[in-house]
C-alpha positions as CSV (number, residue, x, y, z in Angstrom):
1,M,-12.1,24.2,23.8
2,R,-14.8,21.7,24.8
3,E,-15.1,20.6,21.1
4,F,-11.3,20.2,20.8
5,W,-11.1,18.1,24.0
6,A,-13.9,15.9,22.8
7,F,-12.1,15.5,19.4
8,F,-8.9,14.4,21.2
9,V,-10.8,11.9,23.4
10,K,-12.7,10.4,20.5
11,Q,-9.5,10.1,18.5
12,A,-7.9,8.1,21.3
13,R,-11.0,5.9,21.4
14,A,-10.8,5.3,17.7
15,S,-7.1,4.6,17.9
16,V,-7.5,2.0,20.7
17,F,-5.9,-0.8,18.7
18,A,-3.0,1.3,17.4
19,L,-2.3,2.5,21.0
20,F,-2.4,-1.1,22.2
21,I,0.3,-2.0,19.6
22,F,2.5,0.8,20.9
23,A,2.1,-0.4,24.4
24,M,2.9,-4.0,23.5
25,L,6.0,-2.9,21.6
26,L,7.2,-1.3,24.8
27,V,6.3,-4.3,26.9
28,S,7.9,-6.7,24.5
29,H,11.3,-5.4,25.5
30,W,10.6,-6.4,29.2
31,Q,9.1,-9.9,28.7
32,H,11.3,-12.9,28.1
33,F,8.7,-15.6,27.5
34,L,8.6,-15.3,23.7
35,P,10.7,-13.7,20.9
36,R,9.4,-10.2,20.5
37,Y,7.7,-10.6,17.2
38,D,5.9,-13.7,18.4
39,F,4.9,-11.8,21.5
40,M,3.4,-9.1,19.3
41,L,1.5,-11.7,17.3
42,V,0.0,-13.3,20.4
43,T,-1.0,-10.1,22.1
44,C,-2.5,-8.5,18.9
45,L,-4.6,-11.6,18.3
46,G,-5.7,-11.5,21.9
47,M,-6.6,-7.8,21.6
48,Q,-8.7,-8.4,18.4
49,A,-10.5,-11.2,20.2
50,F,-11.1,-8.9,23.2
51,M,-12.5,-6.1,21.0
52,W,-14.9,-8.5,19.3
53,F,-16.1,-10.1,22.5
54,R,-16.6,-6.7,24.1
55,G,-18.6,-5.4,21.1
56,L,-16.0,-2.9,20.0
57,E,-15.9,-4.6,16.6
58,T,-18.6,-6.5,14.8
59,K,-18.0,-9.9,13.3
60,K,-18.0,-8.4,9.8
61,E,-15.5,-5.7,10.9
62,L,-13.3,-8.3,12.4
63,V,-13.3,-10.3,9.1
64,A,-12.5,-7.1,7.2
65,I,-9.6,-6.3,9.6
66,C,-8.2,-9.8,9.1
67,A,-8.4,-9.3,5.3
68,F,-6.4,-6.0,5.8
69,H,-3.9,-8.0,7.8
70,L,-3.4,-10.5,4.9
71,V,-3.2,-7.7,2.3
72,G,-0.6,-6.0,4.5
73,L,1.4,-9.3,4.8
74,V,1.5,-9.6,1.0
75,L,2.9,-6.1,0.7
76,E,5.4,-6.8,3.5
77,L,6.7,-9.9,1.8
78,Y,7.3,-8.0,-1.4
79,K,8.9,-5.0,0.3
80,V,11.2,-6.9,2.6
81,R,12.3,-9.0,-0.3
82,H,13.4,-5.8,-2.1
83,G,15.2,-4.4,0.9
84,S,12.8,-1.6,1.7
85,W,12.9,-2.5,5.4
86,A,13.7,-5.6,7.5
87,Y,12.8,-7.5,10.6
88,P,16.2,-8.7,11.9
89,E,15.1,-10.4,15.1
90,H,14.4,-14.1,15.5
91,A,10.8,-15.4,15.5
92,Y,9.0,-18.7,15.2
93,A,6.0,-17.2,13.4
94,K,8.1,-15.7,10.5
95,F,8.2,-16.5,6.8
96,A,10.6,-15.1,4.2
97,G,12.0,-12.6,6.7
98,V,8.5,-11.3,7.6
99,P,6.9,-11.9,11.0
100,F,3.2,-12.6,10.9
101,Y,2.5,-9.9,13.3
102,S,3.5,-7.2,10.8
103,G,0.1,-7.3,9.0
104,F,-1.4,-5.8,12.1
105,M,0.2,-2.5,11.3
106,Y,-2.2,-2.3,8.3
107,A,-5.0,-3.8,10.3
108,G,-4.5,-1.0,12.8
109,V,-5.3,1.6,10.1
110,A,-8.5,-0.3,9.2
111,S,-9.5,-0.7,12.9
112,Y,-9.1,3.1,13.3
113,I,-11.4,3.8,10.4
114,F,-14.0,1.4,11.6
115,Q,-13.9,2.9,15.1
116,A,-13.9,6.5,13.8
117,Y,-17.1,5.7,11.9
118,R,-18.7,4.8,15.2
119,V,-17.4,7.3,17.7
120,F,-17.5,10.4,15.3
121,D,-20.8,9.3,13.6
122,L,-19.1,9.8,10.3
123,E,-21.0,10.8,7.1
124,F,-19.6,11.8,3.8
125,T,-21.0,14.1,1.2
126,R,-20.0,15.2,-2.4
127,M,-18.0,12.0,-2.8
128,P,-16.7,10.6,-6.1
129,K,-18.4,7.6,-7.8
130,K,-17.5,4.4,-5.9
131,W,-16.2,2.5,-9.0
132,L,-13.9,5.4,-9.9
133,A,-12.5,5.5,-6.3
134,I,-11.9,1.8,-6.3
135,V,-10.0,1.9,-9.6
136,G,-7.9,4.7,-8.2
137,V,-6.9,2.9,-5.0
138,A,-6.3,-0.3,-6.9
139,L,-3.8,1.4,-9.1
140,I,-2.1,2.9,-6.1
141,Y,-1.9,-0.4,-4.2
142,F,-0.4,-2.1,-7.3
143,N,2.0,0.8,-7.6
144,F,3.6,-0.3,-4.3
145,F,4.6,-3.5,-6.1
146,T,5.4,-2.2,-9.7
147,A,7.4,0.8,-8.4
148,H,10.5,-1.4,-8.3
149,W,10.5,-2.3,-12.0
150,I,8.4,0.2,-14.0
151,G,8.9,3.3,-11.9
152,D,7.1,4.9,-9.0
153,N,4.0,6.8,-10.1
154,R,2.6,7.5,-6.6
155,I,2.8,11.2,-7.0
156,W,0.6,11.3,-10.2
157,L,-1.8,8.7,-8.8
158,S,-2.0,10.7,-5.5
159,L,-2.7,13.9,-7.3
160,A,-5.5,12.2,-9.3
161,L,-7.0,10.8,-6.1
162,V,-6.8,14.2,-4.3
163,A,-8.5,15.8,-7.3
164,M,-11.2,13.1,-7.2
165,F,-11.9,13.6,-3.5
166,A,-11.3,17.4,-3.4
167,P,-15.1,18.2,-3.3
168,G,-15.7,15.5,-0.6
169,Q,-16.5,16.5,2.9
170,S,-16.3,14.4,6.1
171,N,-19.1,15.3,8.5
172,F,-18.5,14.4,12.2
173,T,-19.5,15.2,15.7
174,C,-17.0,15.9,18.5
175,N,-19.1,17.1,21.5
176,S,-22.4,18.6,20.3
177,K,-21.6,20.5,17.1
178,R,-21.7,18.9,13.6
179,L,-18.4,19.7,11.9
180,K,-16.9,19.3,8.4
181,M,-13.5,18.6,7.0
182,P,-12.4,18.3,3.4
183,M,-11.4,14.7,2.6
184,P,-7.9,15.5,1.3
185,I,-7.1,17.3,4.6
186,A,-8.4,14.3,6.5
187,F,-6.2,11.9,4.5
188,A,-3.2,14.1,5.0
189,L,-3.7,14.5,8.8
190,I,-4.2,10.8,9.4
191,G,-1.1,10.1,7.2
192,F,0.9,12.5,9.3
193,F,-0.1,10.9,12.6
194,V,0.5,7.4,11.2
195,W,4.0,8.6,10.3
196,V,4.5,9.9,13.8
197,G,3.4,6.4,15.0
198,E,5.8,4.8,12.5
199,N,8.7,6.8,14.2
200,I,7.6,5.5,17.5
201,C,7.3,1.9,16.2
202,T,10.8,1.9,14.6
203,Y,12.2,3.5,17.8
204,L,10.7,0.6,19.7
205,G,12.1,-1.9,17.2
206,A,9.0,-2.9,15.3
207,W,11.1,-3.1,12.1
208,V,14.2,-1.4,10.7
209,Y,14.8,0.8,7.7
210,P,18.2,0.6,6.0
211,H,19.3,3.9,7.4
212,Q,18.5,2.7,10.9
213,I,20.7,-0.4,10.9
214,N,23.5,1.3,12.9
215,G,21.1,3.1,15.2
216,W,17.7,4.7,15.2
217,Q,17.1,7.8,13.1
218,P,13.8,9.5,12.3
219,V,11.8,8.1,9.3
220,D,12.0,10.4,6.3
221,S,9.1,12.8,6.1
222,S,8.4,11.6,2.5
223,K,6.7,8.6,4.2
224,I,3.8,10.9,5.1
225,L,2.7,10.7,1.5
226,S,3.0,6.9,1.5
227,W,0.9,6.6,4.6
228,S,-1.6,9.1,3.3
229,I,-1.9,6.9,0.2
230,M,-2.4,3.8,2.4
231,V,-5.1,5.6,4.4
232,M,-6.8,6.4,1.1
233,V,-6.7,2.7,0.1
234,A,-8.1,1.6,3.4
235,F,-10.7,4.3,3.5
236,V,-12.1,3.6,0.0
237,I,-12.3,-0.1,0.7
238,I,-14.2,0.4,4.0
239,W,-16.3,3.3,2.7
240,T,-17.6,1.4,-0.3
241,W,-18.1,-1.8,1.7
242,K,-20.1,0.0,4.5
243,E,-22.1,2.1,2.0
244,R,-23.0,-1.0,0.1
245,G,-24.1,-2.8,3.2
246,E,-26.2,0.1,4.3
247,E,-27.9,0.3,0.9
248,S,-28.7,-3.4,1.0
249,Q,-30.4,-3.0,4.3
250,K,-32.8,-0.2,3.1
251,P,-36.4,-1.3,2.8
252,L,-37.8,-1.6,-0.7
253,A,-40.2,1.2,-1.6
254,S,-43.8,0.1,-1.5
């Protein structure tokens, strides 16, 4: 029971930025100083600055999170243009129907992974070759764009990635014991909880799916796969980046 409670507390610590987004989405309905989307942009930027100044994120991690924000914005521009979802409310910081704050949804996933590395003391074993993992997630990311005109291949790409990561193990510490979890299960669990968060976000008006235009309805459970895929993409980018950084800091053998 002690290990489970420690796991829950550390998950909350790792999710600090995502939890902040939920809180600000709720507060945005009560404040009347700015349009809601602009309020979200200002508060998310403020939170990122706070996390950096407080040492919750390093400068390099902040730069990486900003890069995820930009990558997310590119995907948002494409998906909104094709009617996958919409941001119907007015905002000053908005381009082609996409408010600039929306990239923080993707940055939130990256922030969670960075924080999880720290609070759980993550290590990974039996992992695939990095170049192969990078090729796999690159194909998956581009599938989000090409699905509209050459067909959606996420199922096959996901199965290939699951097979690639099937032997992999995530090693982490909750309270005192060193525990393990298969990587595919970790991806699926995080994807599930991101989907739960997506339901909360859409309920609070973060964005609107076509089936929610006349009133909020739950997000289809098929989105769990989409988010699990996005988690894979974020993880592989961060994992390869951190591993490369650690290797470059190793002293040369005498």
